[in-house]
SEFI-192301 format. One record per residue (C-alpha): x, y, z. Coordinates in steps of 0.2 Angstrom, whole numbers, plus 5000, padded with zeros to 4 digits. Example, Ala and Ser with C-alpha at 12.3 -4.5 7.8 and 13.67 -1.06 7.14 Angstrom:
<nodes>
506249785039/506849955036/
</nodes>
This chain:
<nodes>
479147435072/480847485064/481747345056/483847345058/483947405041/482947555044/483747575061/485347575050/484747705038/484147815055/485747805062/486647855048/485648005044/485848065063/487748055059/487748145044/486648275051/487848275068/489348275056/488648435046/488248535063/490048485069/491048555054/489848705053/490448725072/492048725067/491848855053/490848965063/490848955080/489248985091/489849145097/489949245078/488549335077/488549455061/488649635065/487049715059/487949855052/489149755042/488549735023/487849595015/489249455009/490449505021/491549365025/491549255008/493149185012/494149264999/495849305003/496149515003/497549615002/497649805005/499349875001/499950045006/499050045023/499750125039/499350075056/499850175072/500550095088/499750165106/500750315111/500550245129/501750095122/503650135127/504650015117/506249975125/507349845115/509049935112/509549975093/510249815084/511649805072/511149725057/512449665044/511549505036/510149445041/508849385056/508049215056/506549145065/505848985065/505048985084/506148825088/507248905102/506649015116/505349175111/505249315111/506949315106/508149465109/507549605097/505649555099/504249655108/502549575111/501049705116/499249685118/498549865115/496749825117/495749875132/494249765126/494749595122/494549525137/496149475145/497749475137/498249385120/500049395112/500849315099/501549155106/502549015100/501548865098/501448695092/499648715083/500248735064/501848755060/502748785043/504148675045/504748605065/503848575078/503248755083/502848935075/502149095080/500149105084/499349275084/498549255100/499449095108/500249185119/499949295134/498949255150/497349215142/498049175125/499349025132/497748955139/496848925122/496848765113/497548745093/495748765087/495248915096/494749085091/495449245093/494549365104/493449505098/494349685098/496149595096/497449725093/499149615097/500649675090/502449565088/503849695083/505649685080/506849805081/507449945081/508849885070/510149985060/509950005041/511150165038/512650065029/511149955020/511049945003/509349865002/508249745015/506849645013/505749555027/505249375020/504049265030/502749115028/501149145035/499349045037/497649045043/495949155042/495249315048/493549395044/493649435024/493049575015/493549695002/494749835008/494849715026/493749855034/493449735049/494849585054/496549575048/498449535049/499549675045/501449665041/502349835041/503949935045/504150105054/505550215057/504950285074/504050125081/502350215082/501650255062/501950095052/501750075033/501549905024/500149765020/498449695027/497949535025/496149465028/495149315022/495449135021/497349115019/497348935024/497748865007/499448905000/500448784992/502148835000/501948685011/500648635024/499548775016/500748925021/500949075009/502549145006/502549365011/503649495008/504049665013/505149775005/506149885016/507149975004/506250145007/507150105024/508850115019/509850245027/508850255042/509850225059/508250145066/506950025058/505549915067/504449795059/502949735068/501449595064/499849645071/498149555073/496649665076/494849605076/493149715078/491649685088/490849505077/491549365068/493149265074/494249135067/495849055069/496849205067/498549225060/500049085061/501949155054/503549055051/505249055046/505349245046/506949315040/507649475038/508849495024/510049635021/511149695012/512549815015/513849915005/513850094996/512550134985/513450134968/513250294957/511950284943/512550244927/511550214913/510850044907/510349954892/508549934891/508449734895/506949614888/505649634900/505449484913/504249454927/504649344943/503449364956/504249354974/502649304983/501249174979/499449244979/497849134978/496849124962/495449234964/496149364979/495949544979/496949694977/496749854984/497850004984/497250154996/497950334996/497850345014/497350195029/497750255045/496850245061/496150395068/494750505077/493250555067/493550695058/493550865066/493351045058/494951075048/496351185060/497151335055/498451325043/500151315051/501751345040/503151225040/505051275036/505551255019/506851105019/508751145010/508751024998/510550964990/510550974971/511450884961/511650944943/511150864929/512350804915/510950844900/510150994899/508250954904/506851014895/506351194903/504751194915/504351184933/503951004942/502751004956/502750864968/502450794987/503650775000/503450705019/503450835032/505150805043/504450815059/502850725056/502950575044/501050575041/501050745036/501350785016/501650935007/501751014990/503251084985/503651174965/505551164957/506151204941/506451054930/508351064935/507951044955/508351224956/507151374964/506451264975/504851334986/503451264995/501751274989/500751215004/500951205020/499451145031/499251035045/498650855034/499350785020/499350845000/499550724988/499250694970/499650864965/499150884946/499451044936/498051144926/498351164908/498651334910/500051314923/499251434935/498351314946/498751144954/497351024959/497750904972/497050794986/496950855003/497050745021/496450835037/497250815053/496250815069/497650885080/499450815084/500450695070/498850615064/497550615048/495750565047/495250425037/494050515024/493950495004/494950645003/494550814997/494850904980/495651064980/496551194969/497751304973/498651434965/500451414958/500951554970/500251444985/498551564988/496751554987/496451364989/494651324985/493951144989/493151084974/492150924984/492750754991/493650624980/495450604978/496750584964/496250724951/496750754933/496350904922/495650884906/496650964891/495551104889/495451154907/493451124909/493450954918/494250864931/494250674934/494650604950/494150454960/492850434974/492350284986/493550164971/492350234956/493050364944/491950514940/492250684931/491550864937/491751044930/493351124934/492451224948/491651054956/489851064948/488950924938/489750764945/489750634935/490050444937/491050364923/491350184931/490150074941/491149924948/491349834965/493249824963/494449964964/494750094948/496050224952/497350334943/496350414929/497250524918/496750604903/497250584884/498150724877/496550764865/495450744878/494250614870/494950454882/495450414900/496950304906/496550214922/497150064934/496049934941/496149774949/494449714943/495349554936/496149524952/497949604950/497949784943/498049834927/498049984915/496450024905/495850134893/494050204890/493150354882/492750514890/490950464894/491450294901/491050184890/492150064877/493250004894/494849914886/496249804895/497949884890/499249794901/499349584903/500649564915/500549384921/500549424940/500749604951/500049774948/500149904935/499750064941/499950274938/499950284920/500450444911/499950484893/501450564883/501150744876/500850674858/499650524866/500650384855/501150304871/500950264890/502150264905/501450174922/502350074936/502449894936/502749784951/502749614950/502749594968/501249564982/502149694993/502049864987/503949944981/504849754980/506449794972/505949754956/504549884955/505149984939/504350114926/503850054908/503250124894/501950054881/501150094865/499450174869/498550014862/499549914875/500749854865/502749864865/502949864884/504749914890/505449934906/506550084904/507150114922/507849934928/508550004946/508649894961/507450014972/505550084970/505350164954/503750244950/502650384948/502850424930/502550584920/503150664904/503950834901/503050954890/503950884874/503750724878/505850724877/505850644896/505050574911/505150624927/504850514942/505150464961/506450324965/507050234981/508750184974/509850294985/508950275001/507250405001/506150424988/506750574978/506450654962/507350594945/507350644928/507850524912/507550534893/506150454887/507150284882/507750264899/509550344897/510350484908/509350454924/509750584936/509150634952/508650804954/508050824973/508950744987/508250795004/508150695020/506350645017/505150565004/504750634988/503450574975/502250594963/503050724954/502150824938/502950924924/502351084916/502951214904/
</nodes>
């Protein structure tokens, strides 16, 4: 027979077991059964970020909002009636079991009494309790726009967000997406997945931002918030609050040289410790790959040439340019180093990226992504191609992306499935150089062929690293306290490395600049210091100049400057985005 003391002990044990069970039920509702096709270690609770992500709205959705004239800003705190003017809500999923829209709810606001919950609205979503989870196969959008940035100088979307989705590196399963668009269909921006409920911006919220500087000059711009889920593992989703669209108007000033400033870094987004950042060259919802279609030439754009005030070094620059009719398609062009003599190198349906001259200048290696039809491209690891400098004889070498030719022309280093490989210039003898669970990218050979510089997020944010040509001796070069350092480029004498540094979590923030450092990582200096996105640096053959891409005057265009950052001059100006330049003699 149990004594009273023993009875109390037993009851306490039972209560403890019940409490654990309740806590587990809250953390992982009974309906969550892991899809057997998912990898082990998924959903670790780590917060992840995927930058340069893309999403496509369903073509059957008709957007009906009129164009808004935005002279200063928009602010949404969800305290008044919502959706407010300018907002549209769409559940584009046919498999989520009903209508789940972004809804104004009092479940977990940042400030005030209300916030926007990703599945808290609609016929079924409005009936959910605050502790409920989002359904499988969610695909729900909150769009604001279109608004007019024709006369804007800069624009940024700031927001607070809180919550959790299923988490895994690369965010392939469930995620919260924030992006912008100029056609209301294709959105580019950032994915967030995992546990984002422990922020320090108040009530567990984090602060996020989305730079719209690349949209400056556009007469129609949308911003969108998306929650997407797959077939298993669901959580509370994401709640947003205090959404602000900041727009600065005025005329874009003429470039004037500025003195090189002291390097400072002021982050605009708070990132949790241990978060993972992923840079993906292309992330677009698309159908399964089909055999490549017959190449269809597209017309060469007619650029406006701005003569350089200084005579740059002679040579040719190959670069990537967006297609004027299909924003997901990209083509390669070649021009002289002063911006003259423009000619189109590739013209197939799909995307051509990351061009790199061969040492002889007779060929260009690049990454190719195929289109299954229409105005879309497939999500693959890409294919590495080589084409003659006159556009003839495009040849596939293998799968991968971001190729870079060795100085002797015998090998090509490239990226495949977030690791770095090297192969012979004919595509044979593929050898892995890095084997790391995080993302290694942007490999480039040193001029003497003994080392390879690359970027990696193996320590959280992206930094520039260098390793021996056989993959040994990996050494970290950059030490920025927050943000990403990417796209390294060796000077021709091997003494310096130019790279792109963005101190913001949102890719392409207003402080995104080009830096130059010594090859050992010392002496890093900001050499651009402009209000727009400056990236993709490449050296002139003699090392006196740097070519780069910048959005400081609207679309991303090609610029050149002296290696010390003076005499920054736009040499290519057309009505689409141009970037990833490479300069050859």
